[in-house]
C-alpha positions as CSV (number, residue, x, y, z in Angstrom):
1,M,0.0,0.0,0.0
2,K,1.1,3.5,-0.7
3,Q,-0.2,6.0,1.7
4,F,0.0,9.8,1.9
5,E,3.0,10.5,4.2
6,N,1.7,13.9,5.3
7,H,-1.9,14.9,5.0
8,F,-0.9,18.4,5.9
9,N,0.6,18.8,2.4
10,W,-2.8,18.3,0.9
11,Y,-4.3,20.8,3.3
12,R,-1.7,23.4,2.4
13,L,-2.5,22.9,-1.3
14,G,-5.5,25.1,-0.7
15,L,-3.1,28.1,-0.7
16,I,-3.1,28.1,-4.5
17,H,-6.7,29.5,-4.3
18,R,-5.0,32.9,-3.5
19,I,-4.7,33.1,-7.3
20,R,-8.4,33.6,-7.6
21,S,-8.1,36.9,-5.7
22,F,-5.6,38.4,-8.2
23,R,-6.9,41.4,-10.0
24,A,-5.7,42.9,-13.3
25,T,-4.7,46.2,-11.6
26,D,-2.8,44.5,-8.7
27,L,1.0,45.3,-8.7
28,I,3.0,42.1,-9.0
29,R,5.3,43.1,-6.2
30,N,2.3,43.6,-3.9
31,R,1.1,40.1,-4.5
32,S,4.6,38.5,-4.3
33,Y,3.9,36.6,-1.1
34,D,0.7,35.0,-2.6
35,I,2.7,34.1,-5.8
36,M,5.4,32.6,-3.7
37,Q,3.1,30.5,-1.6
38,A,1.1,29.3,-4.6
39,S,4.3,28.4,-6.5
40,L,5.7,26.5,-3.5
41,Q,2.5,24.4,-3.2
42,V,2.2,23.5,-6.8
43,V,5.9,22.6,-7.3
44,M,5.7,20.4,-4.2
45,F,2.7,18.6,-5.7
46,S,4.2,18.3,-9.2
47,D,7.5,17.0,-8.0
48,D,6.1,14.4,-5.7
49,V,7.0,10.9,-7.0
50,F,3.6,9.4,-5.9
51,N,1.7,12.2,-7.6
52,K,3.6,11.7,-10.8
53,E,2.8,8.0,-10.8
54,R,-0.8,8.0,-9.7
55,L,-2.0,11.5,-10.6
56,P,0.0,12.2,-13.8
57,G,-2.5,14.6,-15.4
58,S,-2.7,16.7,-12.2
59,A,1.0,16.7,-11.7
60,K,1.5,17.9,-15.3
61,A,-1.1,20.7,-14.9
62,A,0.5,21.8,-11.6
63,S,3.9,22.0,-13.4
64,I,2.4,24.2,-16.1
65,L,0.8,26.5,-13.4
66,F,4.1,26.7,-11.7
67,T,5.9,27.9,-14.9
68,T,3.3,30.7,-15.3
69,L,3.7,31.7,-11.7
70,G,7.4,31.8,-12.1
71,Q,7.2,34.0,-15.1
72,L,5.0,36.4,-13.1
73,W,7.4,36.4,-10.2
74,H,10.4,37.3,-12.3
75,E,8.5,40.2,-14.0
76,G,7.7,41.5,-10.5
77,D,11.4,41.6,-9.6
78,N,12.2,43.8,-12.6
79,N,9.5,46.4,-12.5
80,N,6.3,47.6,-11.0
81,E,4.0,46.0,-13.6
82,A,0.5,45.2,-12.8
83,I,-1.1,41.8,-13.3
84,V,-2.8,42.8,-16.5
85,G,-5.9,41.0,-17.7
86,F,-4.5,38.3,-20.0
87,R,-2.1,37.1,-17.3
88,A,-4.7,36.9,-14.6
89,D,-7.0,35.1,-17.0
90,R,-4.3,32.6,-17.9
91,L,-3.6,31.9,-14.2
92,I,-7.3,31.3,-13.5
93,R,-7.6,29.0,-16.6
94,E,-4.6,26.9,-15.6
95,L,-5.8,26.7,-12.0
96,N,-9.2,25.5,-13.3
97,D,-7.4,22.9,-15.5
98,F,-5.4,21.6,-12.5
99,E,-8.5,21.4,-10.2
100,T,-10.6,19.6,-12.8
101,L,-7.9,17.0,-13.5
102,L,-7.2,16.6,-9.8
103,E,-10.9,16.0,-9.0
104,H,-11.1,13.4,-11.8
105,E,-8.0,11.5,-10.9
106,V,-8.6,11.5,-7.2
107,K,-12.1,9.9,-7.8
108,N,-10.3,7.1,-9.6
109,L,-7.6,6.7,-7.0
110,N,-7.8,3.7,-4.8
111,T,-7.7,4.9,-1.2
112,F,-8.3,3.0,2.0
113,V,-9.2,3.8,5.6
114,L,-7.8,1.1,7.8
115,E,-9.1,0.6,11.2
116,D,-6.9,-0.6,14.0
117,V,-7.0,-4.4,14.7
118,G,-7.4,-4.8,18.4
119,I,-4.4,-3.3,20.1
120,F,-2.2,-3.4,17.0
121,N,-0.9,-0.2,15.4
122,I,-2.2,-0.4,11.9
123,N,0.9,1.0,10.2
124,K,3.1,-1.6,12.0
125,L,0.6,-4.3,11.1
126,V,0.9,-3.4,7.4
127,D,4.7,-2.8,7.2
128,S,6.4,-4.7,10.1
129,A,4.1,-7.2,11.8
130,D,7.2,-9.3,12.7
131,L,8.0,-6.7,15.4
132,H,5.3,-8.3,17.5
133,L,7.7,-11.1,18.0
134,A,9.7,-10.9,21.2
135,E,12.9,-9.0,21.0
136,S,14.8,-12.0,22.2
137,T,13.7,-14.0,19.1
138,Q,14.6,-11.4,16.5
139,A,18.3,-12.4,16.1
140,T,17.7,-16.2,16.1
141,I,14.4,-16.7,14.4
142,D,14.3,-18.0,10.8
143,E,13.8,-15.3,8.2
144,R,11.0,-17.4,6.7
145,V,9.0,-16.9,9.9
146,K,9.4,-13.1,9.7
147,T,8.4,-13.1,6.1
148,D,5.2,-15.0,6.7
149,F,4.5,-13.1,9.9
150,R,4.7,-9.8,7.9
151,A,2.5,-11.2,5.2
152,A,-0.1,-12.4,7.8
153,G,-0.2,-9.0,9.4
154,R,-0.6,-7.2,6.1
155,C,-3.4,-9.5,5.0
156,L,-5.1,-9.1,8.4
157,A,-5.0,-5.3,8.0
158,F,-6.6,-5.4,4.6
159,D,-9.3,-7.9,5.7
160,L,-7.9,-10.8,3.6
161,F,-8.8,-13.2,6.4
162,T,-8.1,-16.6,4.8
163,A,-4.8,-15.3,3.3
164,S,-3.8,-14.0,6.8
165,G,-4.5,-17.4,8.3
166,F,-2.6,-19.2,5.6
167,H,0.6,-17.1,6.2
168,S,0.2,-17.5,9.9
169,V,0.3,-21.3,9.7
170,R,3.2,-21.1,7.3
171,A,5.1,-19.2,10.0
172,I,4.2,-21.8,12.6
173,E,5.4,-24.6,10.3
174,A,8.7,-22.8,9.8
175,V,9.2,-22.6,13.5
176,A,8.4,-26.4,13.8
177,R,11.0,-27.2,11.2
178,S,13.6,-25.2,13.3
179,Y,12.6,-27.3,16.4
180,Y,12.9,-30.5,14.3
181,K,16.4,-29.7,13.1
182,Q,17.7,-28.9,16.6
183,F,16.0,-31.9,18.2
184,T,16.9,-34.6,15.6
185,G,19.9,-33.0,13.8
186,K,18.0,-33.6,10.5
187,D,16.8,-31.1,8.0
188,A,13.0,-31.1,7.6
189,D,13.4,-29.1,4.4
190,I,15.0,-31.9,2.5
191,G,12.8,-33.7,0.0
192,S,9.9,-32.7,-2.2
193,G,8.2,-29.9,-0.2
194,G,10.0,-30.9,3.0
195,T,8.4,-32.6,6.0
196,P,4.9,-31.3,6.7
197,L,3.8,-30.2,10.2
198,G,2.1,-33.5,10.9
199,G,5.2,-35.5,10.0
200,I,7.3,-33.3,12.2
201,I,5.0,-33.8,15.2
202,K,5.0,-37.6,14.6
203,A,8.9,-37.6,14.4
204,F,9.0,-35.7,17.7
205,R,6.9,-38.4,19.4
206,T,8.9,-41.2,17.8
207,E,12.2,-39.7,18.8
208,R,10.9,-39.0,22.3
209,D,9.9,-42.6,22.8
210,A,13.1,-43.9,21.3
211,R,15.1,-41.8,23.8
212,N,12.8,-42.7,26.7
213,L,12.3,-39.0,27.4
214,P,9.7,-38.1,30.1
215,K,6.3,-37.2,28.7
216,D,5.9,-34.1,30.9
217,G,9.0,-32.2,29.8
218,P,9.5,-29.2,27.6
219,L,9.4,-31.4,24.4
220,D,5.8,-32.4,25.1
221,L,4.8,-28.7,25.5
222,I,6.2,-28.1,22.0
223,I,4.4,-31.2,20.7
224,A,1.1,-30.2,22.3
225,N,1.2,-26.6,20.9
226,L,2.2,-27.8,17.4
227,A,-0.5,-30.5,17.4
228,L,-3.0,-27.9,18.4
229,A,-1.9,-25.6,15.6
230,N,-1.9,-28.5,13.1
231,N,-5.4,-29.8,13.9
232,I,-7.2,-26.5,14.5
233,Y,-5.5,-24.3,11.9
234,R,-3.0,-26.0,9.6
235,K,-5.2,-28.9,8.3
236,P,-8.4,-26.9,7.8
237,I,-6.8,-23.9,6.2
238,G,-4.9,-26.1,3.8
239,H,-8.2,-27.0,2.1
240,P,-9.7,-24.7,-0.5
241,Q,-13.2,-25.2,1.0
242,M,-12.0,-23.6,4.2
243,I,-12.6,-19.9,4.4
244,L,-11.9,-17.5,7.4
245,E,-15.0,-15.3,7.1
246,T,-14.4,-12.7,9.9
247,R,-11.6,-10.7,11.3
248,D,-12.0,-12.4,14.6
249,D,-11.4,-15.8,12.9
250,A,-8.2,-14.5,11.2
251,K,-7.0,-12.8,14.4
252,K,-7.3,-16.0,16.4
253,V,-4.8,-17.6,14.0
254,F,-2.6,-14.6,14.0
255,D,-2.6,-14.3,17.8
256,F,-1.8,-18.0,18.1
257,Q,1.3,-17.7,15.9
258,K,2.6,-14.8,17.9
259,S,1.5,-15.8,21.4
260,L,2.9,-19.3,21.6
261,P,5.1,-19.3,24.8
262,E,8.8,-19.2,24.4
263,L,9.7,-22.8,24.1
264,Q,13.2,-24.4,24.6
265,L,14.3,-27.9,23.9
266,G,17.1,-27.4,26.5
267,K,19.1,-30.5,27.0
268,Y,17.0,-32.4,24.4
269,A,18.5,-30.4,21.5
270,V,21.1,-32.1,19.5
271,S,23.0,-29.1,18.2
272,S,22.3,-26.3,20.7
273,P,20.5,-25.7,23.9
274,Q,18.7,-22.8,22.2
275,V,15.9,-23.1,19.7
276,A,14.2,-20.5,17.5
277,R,11.2,-19.3,19.4
278,I,7.9,-17.6,18.6
279,Q,5.7,-15.7,20.9
């Protein structure tokens, strides 16, 4: 999404209406401040990259108006000429052209008003949802998790509920694969499409039993959370018939991926006592 960085700039664009008060008998030097303010606003508008891309006709009309204002400004520096009729008429005509084009193009411009989602700041949800992850995980968590986390937040902000849920479970699955590698020493990404979430959970249980690990340790907390994610979210959302119809539905999946407790394999990890975590 491209948003207006500063709405105040659009408010100040109204200063160009000072042109309508110009009279043929006004001395240019006496209207120099109005000429300067109008020139500043139209050049800021015409030079803006977004306006050039999305409002090309308006940007071009603003540039033409700026040129005429500049000519008037330089004439006022050299003598005490008045704004004679033909110049005043030309300014009004070019101002009308600009306003007509701007009204037409703005009507066809896709604009959005995004409401906050719960306690989330909407701009951060759109641009950097991964910042909801705990700071302690930022350096160690897989980049794939951050990518899907950001995508899930963006989809949630734009009411793309099923898409948000899909990216949320992708992030959960990426975390599960990280757990798998540290617990077994094997790479869950190897093979066609890699090991799915259900296969990872099954491998955890098989390895746990093979090692005679207690069934009330941290590994079982990981297994329980991943099984919950798989059965409630991953399997249903993987089917095309499954649709998340409301924001609350999508937010439950999004909250689940970000609110899983910080889990550690501890002594059960093969390669490291630390594991990528998501919360």
